[in-house]
Every structure is written in structure tokens, then in C-alpha cells.
C-alpha positions, -999 to 999 in steps of 0.1 A, spaced: -325 -629 153 -312 -635 117 -344 -653 108 -365 -623 120 -344 -599 99 -349 -622 68 -387 -624 74 -388 -586 78 -369 -582 46 -392 -605 27 -423 -588 41 -409 -554 31 -403 -566 -5 -438 -582 -7 -454 -549 4 -432 -523 -11 -427 -537 -46 -464 -538 -55 -469 -504 -39 -440 -490 -60 -456 -503 -92 -490 -489 -83 -475 -455 -77 -457 -456 -111 -489 -467 -129 -509 -439 -112 -483 -414 -121 -481 -425 -158 -519 -425 -162 -524 -391 -147 -499 -374 -170 -514 -348 -192 -546 -345 -171 -539 -311 -157 -565 -285 -166 -556 -251 -181 -574 -220 -193 -581 -220 -230 -555 -203 -252 -564 -200 -289 -528 -198 -301 -518 -229 -281 -549 -248 -292 -540 -242 -329 -502 -249 -325 -502 -278 -300 -529 -304 -304 -514 -323 -274 -525 -295 -251 -562 -296 -262 -574 -320 -235 -561 -298 -208 -579 -268 -222 -612 -283 -235 -632 -278 -203 -625 -241 -201 -631 -238 -238 -665 -253 -236 -674 -229 -208 -662 -200 -229 -681 -211 -259 -713 -215 -239 -708 -181 -224 -700 -161 -255 -720 -182 -281 -698 -174 -311 -710 -180 -346 -695 -206 -369 -669 -183 -384 -658 -170 -350 -653 -206 -338 -632 -215 -368 -611 -183 -362 -607 -192 -325 -599 -229 -329 -582 -231 -363 -587 -232 -400 -604 -260 -419 -572 -280 -423 -571 -283 -384 -607 -296 -383 -615 -333 -384 -650 -329 -398 -671 -300 -410 -708 -302 -417 -734 -275 -419 -746 -281 -384 -713 -290 -365 -675 -288 -365 -654 -316 -349 -619 -311 -335 -597 -340 -325 -585 -342 -289 -552 -360 -284 -556 -393 -266 -544 -398 -230 -546 -436 -234 -515 -455 -225 -529 -488 -238 -557 -492 -262 -576 -467 -283 -592 -437 -266 -604 -413 -293 -622 -382 -282 -632 -350 -300 -648 -317 -294 -680 -313 -313 -694 -277 -317 -729 -276 -329 -747 -248 -348 -781 -239 -361 -781 -215 -390 -744 -207 -383 -753 -197 -347 -737 -216 -318 -760 -242 -303 -738 -264 -280 -703 -278 -274 -696 -313 -261 -668 -339 -258 -675 -371 -277 -656 -402 -266 -653 -435 -284 -651 -465 -261 
């Protein structure tokens, strides 16, 4: 009887300990992945929230097709921008990576100052 209890205890540890670590890892890696509606003020003030809002922002940009000045007004002044060229603006999106480098940015493209497209560009 005691031997059976010891075996059950060992089996429980063999199964539950790895399962516990898997749950912890999944919980950590999913942090910050919630999606939220775009909020201009939050985008400008909290770069850590940009990943959560970027999908709804892209939909909004494609729907409203703002010009370059309107995008800068909506997303932040030039000091908040990673890169500005005549035909695009790039905004850094905070990394969700736990280990390694996961750089991504929002690139808003223009043609003659008019909205052309918006995409997320990821570095692997």
C-alpha cells in the first residue's frame, strides 16, 4: 500500500511539474497580446500599448485614408517617429519578445502626401 502511494506521488510530480511550467510559459508569452481599439492619446503617451491597438489602427487608416499631416497629428509628432521619408512614416511597436529580438514597426505609406497603405513590418 505504501509503495502504491509513493508511486502515485512520483507519477503526480512527473506529470504536474512539467504541466505547471508549460502553463507559466504560456501565460508569460501571452502577456500584452490583448487587442484594443485605437486611441490617439494612448498611442502617443504609451508606446507599450501600441501592439494592442495596431490592428484597429490599420483598419481605421484604410477606412479613412488620412493625408500625411493627419497621420502625424493622429499618431504623434516627428520626435515620436522612427523614420520619416517622403513616401512613408515608420512608428516603432514595442516588442513582445521574452527572449531574443523581435522588432516590429508600423509603416504608413503615402503617394503625393496621400495615404496609400499601412502595414506591420517585423524583423526576424
